[in-house]
C-alpha positions, 0 to 999 in steps of 0.5 A: 504789630510792633509795641515800643516802650519809650518811657515810664510813668509820671508817679514813677517820675520816669515819664519823659518830659520837657521840664524837671519833676517838682523837687527833683532837679535834673530829673525830667524823666527818661526816653528809652530810645534815641530819635535815631533808634525810634525812627529806625524801628518805626520806619522798619515797621512801615517798610513792612506794613506792620502796625505800631503802638507806642507807650508815650506817656510824658509830653517829651516821649510823645513829641519823640514818637510824633517825630519818628512816626513823621519820618516813616510817613515821609519815607513810606507814605503808601504803607498800610502801617497804623500808628497808635501812641498810647497813655498820652498823658501830657501833650504839648500845645504844638504836638496836639494838632500833630496827631491829626496832621500824621494820622496818628490814633490816640489810645488811652484810659479814661479811667485816669482822668479823674482827679489825680491827687497823687500825681499832681505833686510831681508836675508843674501846674501847667503840665497838670493842666495838660493831662489827658487832653481828650476834648482837644483831640476830639475836637481836631478829629483825631481817632481815640481808642480805649482800653483798661491797661488791666491790671496796671490801671488801678481800681481793681476789676472795675478798672476793666469796666468800659461803663466805669471808664465812660463815665469817668471820661465824661465828667472827668470826676470819680464815679458816681460823685457830682461834688468830686473835683474835676480833673483839669480841664473841664473842656476835656470832658468827652461826649458819650458818642465819642466814648462809645466809638472809641470802645467800638469802631475806632477800636476795631479801626486800630486792630485793622478789623473795621470791616469785621467788628465794631459796628452793627452792620450786615456782613459784620460779626454779631459782637454786642452787648445789650445794656439795661439802660440808654447811656444817652439818657442816663444821669452822668453820675449813674453811668458806672451803674450800668449793667449788662443783660446779654453778651453776643460773640460772633452771633453766639450768646455767650452770657445772659442775665 
């Protein structure tokens, strides 16, 4: 696949936005590539059936990436290329439905969806209320996938844990803290089934491996973990305490407690 870095981060005030960062007139972040350059790269990938994975964190970078993907979809409608935009921290109302319309995978890290006390100072109230729009994407039927972004994700080794990530994606609060502030909007909280799917079948789809892994089906590799509890019946604020009892990789037990 082709990976493209289109902007930076909110904390660094380098994520490409449509308005200036708070207290920094003239700084709305920076796009790495022009519209023409983005379109040329993504159209070129589509011509060769190469998957595309774009780091676009700010609302303007996401908009630019969707525009380039739209050009590629129009020029090569029969391409087998799969498009993913990763991080997707701030999305405009206008661009949200385009993920579904253009069949773009929304890839992110649920760990970051707890209340962002540090990042809040850099953005407007409107932008802060458009952080991590997981629930909205799910309602539109967008395919979502999850990753750790380790070691850049924060939280140390816990940042690699899918169960910690799933709890935060489900509550939008700090793990194990029911009284912690909720990252706006509460409606963006995700159900457990969507979080599991994003770590399994949809993740396999993004890798063009859905016929090999991602679900328990005859003919697929036996890749699975056995947990010490049913995540669908666990207290939401105890999900992060879940332990792995066994890991099976391609039919072989590689870990057992």
